[in-house]
NUKOL-14936 format. One line per field, with one value per residue (C-alpha): x, y, z; residue in one letter. Coordinates in pm, whole numbers. Each point is the difference from the previous one (the first is absolute). Layout:
! residues N
X	[X,...]
Y	[Y,...]
Z	[Z,...]
residuo	[A,...]
! end
This chain:
! residues 519
X	[-1394,-234,-169,-184,-143,186,-359,-77,72,347,96,238,121,107,119,303,130,294,335,-292,-217,-301,20,-263,-164,103,-161,-220,-66,-12,274,5,67,323,58,220,214,268,287,74,292,166,-157,-178,-299,-95,-248,-137,-225,-181,-146,-331,33,-147,327,249,-210,81,346,58,-63,184,339,-10,-91,337,222,-77,-16,368,79,-190,200,355,-110,246,-208,-152,-328,-102,-164,255,-97,112,-129,-259,-168,-276,-123,-307,-111,11,297,136,278,142,76,114,-264,-7,-136,-175,-301,-102,-24,-373,-54,165,-186,-335,109,132,-140,258,360,224,206,330,-116,-162,338,194,-200,-39,389,114,-261,190,312,-129,-165,329,165,-221,-35,389,7,-304,-304,-315,-225,-349,-146,63,-288,-5,-97,370,199,71,75,167,-24,335,-133,212,-190,-32,-138,-140,-174,281,-78,-349,-235,-142,138,-258,174,-132,-329,-236,-102,-85,-345,-106,90,367,-3,-144,279,290,-191,-14,358,94,127,-179,196,-74,-321,160,193,384,129,92,317,157,-210,-365,222,58,-371,-114,255,-143,-353,120,188,-345,-210,209,31,-391,-164,-165,125,37,-312,-243,-242,-152,-68,289,-115,-33,357,147,-138,160,336,-53,-112,-28,292,179,-179,157,58,-47,-385,-24,233,75,289,232,252,-100,326,-182,-226,258,119,-301,-52,338,18,-397,74,-172,264,280,266,-142,46,310,268,2,-188,317,-36,-393,119,272,-218,-240,296,121,-368,-39,362,-133,-287,232,229,-333,-152,327,38,-37,-2,-272,-101,-289,-88,-6,-131,-103,-347,-32,-215,-36,-352,-100,-115,-110,249,-162,235,-69,187,382,150,341,317,141,299,372,217,36,343,-7,-261,102,-99,-286,-22,-276,-184,-289,-350,-337,-70,-280,265,232,-100,-139,280,155,267,-80,-27,-301,-8,238,-195,-24,-310,-3,-144,-363,-194,-3,323,321,293,233,64,-74,-194,79,-327,-31,-187,-218,141,400,78,353,282,202,344,283,62,333,17,28,-238,-14,-338,30,-200,-258,10,-262,-135,-1,-412,100,290,-229,-308,289,108,-353,-120,311,-88,13,-365,175,178,-342,-341,-336,-25,-288,143,-92,140,-173,-108,-241,112,-57,322,24,272,311,171,306,193,320,196,298,-144,7,-236,40,-159,-165,-158,-99,-272,37,-319,-301,-221,55,125,-253,-6,374,27,-272,153,296,-143,-198,315,200,-214,190,28,-98,26,113,-48,391,-51,-209,266,349,268,217,-204,-66,-264,-130,93,171,-309,-98,-274,-36,146,-181,210,-73,235,56,101,343,248,223,362,129,54,-333,-159,253,-125,-371,169,93,-312,-192,255,-44,72,-100,201,-4,-86,72,-295,113,65,364,65,97,-313,183,207,-81,97,294,-55]
Y	[3619,198,-42,-324,-304,-366,-118,303,-107,203,-157,213,182,330,-49,-91,-330,58,115,-94,227,-224,148,-283,-342,-283,-330,-86,-367,-225,76,362,325,71,393,191,178,251,-97,374,-132,-150,183,-289,-108,-339,-284,3,-305,90,-306,-23,125,-320,-187,222,-151,-325,-119,-295,145,342,-200,-187,336,135,-314,-62,382,-6,-283,113,354,-222,-176,70,-172,224,-141,32,369,257,23,398,-46,-103,8,128,321,111,-370,-35,-233,110,-118,294,-148,112,126,-172,107,-316,-230,-309,-337,-12,317,-148,-332,191,188,-278,-296,-256,74,-157,-281,167,313,-225,-171,262,150,-229,-105,367,-13,-390,205,234,-292,-227,290,14,-333,-1,252,-162,220,-189,279,-191,190,-50,114,231,262,17,-23,360,-7,313,103,-146,-366,15,-146,91,-198,183,-41,-227,12,100,-311,-214,-360,-181,78,378,128,-13,375,7,25,-343,231,9,-329,-168,189,-168,-271,-121,-36,-144,-356,-290,25,326,-63,-285,67,-16,363,102,-114,107,-255,166,291,-285,-86,339,74,-312,183,307,-157,-211,325,234,-337,-42,344,-180,-115,-340,-78,289,52,269,-250,-36,-266,-130,137,-189,-320,-7,97,-319,-246,74,-74,248,144,-52,356,-193,-110,396,111,-335,185,20,-198,-324,31,255,-234,-222,317,142,-347,16,343,-44,-393,-38,-91,265,-237,-77,354,127,58,362,239,19,-326,21,326,-198,-300,245,169,-336,-50,290,-95,-376,73,300,-321,-237,304,29,-381,13,364,10,387,196,312,304,295,298,135,306,153,-77,-225,-151,-391,-248,-194,-381,-209,25,-305,-83,310,-141,139,-220,220,88,-120,251,25,157,271,354,125,-260,-216,-223,-77,-280,172,-39,173,219,181,-37,182,266,107,298,159,185,372,207,317,39,179,-96,-154,-100,-344,-55,-11,-377,-74,68,22,268,132,261,-149,57,-80,-294,44,-230,-132,-38,-219,39,-284,-179,110,-260,-272,-20,-386,-278,146,363,89,223,326,36,213,258,-13,412,65,220,-237,-280,204,72,-344,-94,273,-110,-366,-105,-254,-84,-323,-125,-129,-113,-342,-214,-313,-191,120,345,103,176,339,385,-35,-372,-163,100,-245,161,-31,-222,276,87,289,17,47,130,-278,164,-321,-348,-204,-418,-61,-135,116,365,57,233,231,17,80,215,219,73,123,233,110,56,187,-96,-349,-358,-392,-261,-377,-106,-386,161,241,24,-265,230,-14,-234,-224,-118,38,-225,-170,-28,264,253,303,356,338,349,186,321,-7,104,22,-163,109,-85,397,14,-278,103,331,-123,-230,309,217,-282,-103,-215,-330,27,-154,-67,-287,-74,-108,-240,-365,-71,194,-218,15,2,340,320,337,130,376]
Z	[-8079,-254,-326,-115,249,-33,-135,-260,-354,-33,325,171,-288,90,338,176,141,210,-220,-336,-169,-183,-323,-184,105,-220,118,261,132,196,204,18,-255,-263,-15,-269,308,35,235,142,189,-299,-306,-184,-115,127,-25,412,144,257,171,206,338,202,-233,299,263,-120,184,-221,-312,146,55,-332,-220,187,-39,-355,-112,159,-253,-285,-3,52,-334,-270,-279,-291,-44,368,-3,255,380,126,335,272,275,231,60,191,54,-386,-174,-336,-258,-200,-388,-324,-197,-376,-318,-125,51,150,-124,138,-226,-280,33,2,-251,-263,114,-5,-88,-304,175,-54,166,288,13,52,276,222,-134,177,346,-6,38,270,169,34,154,248,73,19,299,180,-80,-157,-169,74,-246,-351,-245,-304,193,168,-319,-165,-376,-130,-367,-87,117,383,253,384,238,291,368,153,404,-81,-48,317,123,151,358,-65,75,-301,-57,-400,-240,-162,-302,64,107,-318,-153,178,58,-388,41,334,36,170,321,72,95,274,320,-168,-66,-322,-208,-334,-160,94,-233,-281,-19,16,-326,-134,39,-148,-348,-17,16,-246,-230,-40,139,302,378,12,194,-120,250,184,301,303,84,-348,-8,322,-72,-380,103,306,-282,-347,-271,-168,-255,-335,-200,-311,55,-4,-288,-182,-215,322,-7,171,201,211,129,167,168,154,99,195,132,143,123,330,209,44,-24,-386,-117,-151,223,-68,-229,-224,-90,-49,-204,-207,-106,-123,-229,-58,-164,-199,-159,-79,-164,-196,-77,-114,-189,-234,-85,-329,-68,244,142,185,-215,166,-225,135,-166,-144,237,362,80,329,-69,278,155,-136,-153,-367,-102,-176,-172,-103,-192,-257,-57,10,325,247,-49,-379,128,7,326,28,305,14,345,78,94,-126,-344,149,259,-257,-301,236,251,-53,173,353,-35,-8,182,306,249,297,146,356,110,-40,321,167,-74,283,-247,84,-351,-250,-319,-340,-192,-203,-350,-79,-313,125,197,136,-123,200,83,-79,279,134,86,-240,-235,-180,-50,-350,-41,-297,-249,-49,-376,-86,-135,-283,-116,-23,-155,-306,-20,-116,-165,-205,-18,-329,-131,-312,180,133,-130,170,107,-129,182,283,314,6,339,-115,158,-141,-209,-226,39,-225,-212,-88,-349,-1,-159,166,183,403,324,319,245,285,206,-84,132,86,194,-159,226,7,-412,-47,302,26,-358,-12,331,-149,-344,169,261,-416,-236,-360,162,-172,72,-165,66,-76,-107,-293,-20,-136,88,108,321,304,-85,348,329,242,90,-339,5,-309,-9,-27,-18,-21,-161,-210,-384,-47,-292,-194,129,293,97,-49,228,263,-12,96,244,161,-15,145,292,233,-61,-402,-225,-395,-181,-393,-192,-298,-69,86,342,302,202,356,-191,82,-126,199,105]
residuo	[M,T,G,N,A,P,N,S,P,D,G,R,S,G,T,R,F,G,V,Y,E,L,R,R,L,L,G,R,G,G,M,G,E,V,Y,E,A,Y,D,T,S,K,D,R,L,V,A,L,K,L,L,H,R,E,L,A,A,D,P,S,F,Q,A,R,F,R,R,E,S,R,L,T,A,A,L,N,E,P,H,V,I,P,V,H,D,W,G,E,I,D,G,V,L,Y,I,D,M,R,L,V,D,G,H,T,L,R,A,E,L,A,Q,F,G,K,L,E,P,A,R,A,V,D,I,V,S,Q,I,A,A,G,L,D,A,A,H,A,N,G,L,I,H,R,D,V,K,P,D,N,I,I,L,T,G,A,G,F,A,Y,L,V,D,F,G,I,A,Y,S,H,T,D,T,K,I,T,T,E,G,S,A,I,G,S,Y,A,Y,M,A,P,E,R,F,G,I,Q,A,P,T,A,A,A,D,V,Y,A,L,A,C,V,L,Y,Q,S,L,T,G,T,T,P,F,N,T,S,S,I,E,H,L,V,N,S,H,L,N,A,P,P,P,R,P,T,L,T,I,P,A,L,P,P,L,F,D,A,I,I,A,R,G,M,A,K,D,P,A,Q,R,Y,A,T,T,G,D,L,A,R,E,A,Q,Q,A,L,L,T,S,A,Q,S,A,R,T,F,G,L,Q,S,T,I,V,S,P,P,S,P,T,M,I,D,Q,Q,H,H,G,Q,M,Q,H,Y,G,P,P,V,E,A,R,K,N,R,M,P,I,I,L,G,A,A,A,A,A,L,L,L,A,A,G,G,T,T,A,W,V,M,T,R,P,G,T,E,S,P,I,A,I,A,P,L,S,A,T,T,P,P,Q,P,T,P,L,E,V,D,V,K,T,P,N,L,E,V,L,P,T,A,D,L,Q,T,T,T,S,K,A,R,S,T,T,T,R,P,S,A,R,S,G,D,L,G,L,S,K,P,M,T,V,P,S,C,N,G,S,G,I,V,V,L,A,N,A,T,D,P,A,T,Y,A,N,D,I,Q,R,Y,L,D,M,F,P,G,S,Q,Y,L,R,T,D,Q,S,C,P,S,L,R,Q,V,S,D,S,G,T,A,I,Y,A,V,F,L,P,S,G,K,S,R,D,E,I,C,A,D,V,D,D,A,G,G,D,A,Y,G,K,W,L,D,K,S,T,D,P,S,S,F,I,T,C]
! end
């Protein structure tokens, strides 16, 4: 064998391994290396994982590796990465898998922090389908974590590395770095003597869900000792303590999924996923009560923001059934306002060093978090519309200032723009967002004013009777809006230009405040 040495920066790239030509090193981790390889016998590119040579010398690991690779290859589940072949060549165990154009969940979390809830639940639901199929065939993954979840540009999720994770009976050949990466998702019983069951995968998937929702692992520490102690003794963390805007039902879902006693967890990963879907649906239904919706309007130009909770930005607008091509989704205001369609360049950039995933990476733009794909069980995750920048700026350039005048009343938030008190003259406005949390009024409104040049803000109880005067909790409602025209067609055109969940309202003294302009 000629070419690079295995421990060189390029590993074995440029060498031959059996029938495989090793083209490029995709990743290197605690278990081995992954290459883009050309299978000369079948004339195709594959992801080839070569395990460390010491592993082939471990009889218990080698036996389980062969058994579980065979079972994985036999699985007919689309969310399990297809296995083409496996075996041993020159004392090195290998597994030949499909080469996927995508990126790891770990990479997405590193790029964007937490995910919006619908995307997190969507990914977990897809992985749960793969795990349930594996469990039904007697196959336990043992190492469910973001590194082993591959996401395509279209939002399809694959689970990889069945049959590679260690069990407690295997000789421990690993590094501290790779161990802590797995220990962050490891069920308490994994640290004992009992063999892992499907319940361990349920626990790990709950940890993945928690991290996807909050941006941090359940027990965020760099110490293996602290991790082990936390998994054994600390109560499951509550995601709403980190992200208060999350639906409260997620606290109970994580608590059950991460229960110390395996018997107290969900019976299947699918059950966990369905509960998470129901949490989204329940939150959406609660929000629709009295016309409450989350506002989802994209900014005119992508901007990175921090991941802190900035208060409740709510939408008192039309029910979902009446909207044309607008499906609301309940999520944090900061993520909602900045969520754009997944896209950017389609050039292949391979897995970053330090990861083991057998994939090709489509680069993630720093300002374009991917969107969820529709959930197929119980509730469909809606797609978000992308707001065309040019269209929005056209809207703002034709904003009509004749409908408003500066305010001298109390209630002004002291922002870069004074609060506006509209004239109740029968003209219309396009509502972009509402704020109902007194603790964060100023921050929320200023952020949206910055996002939308030409926008203004008002306080509904110091405005026209045609606007809802207070929130369900009795707090004042501040709205960010764009002035519009006096005809339905003009207003609807501006609503369409704004996109997302923008909606139209009349400014007069007679229109029912619970009504809206149907476009």
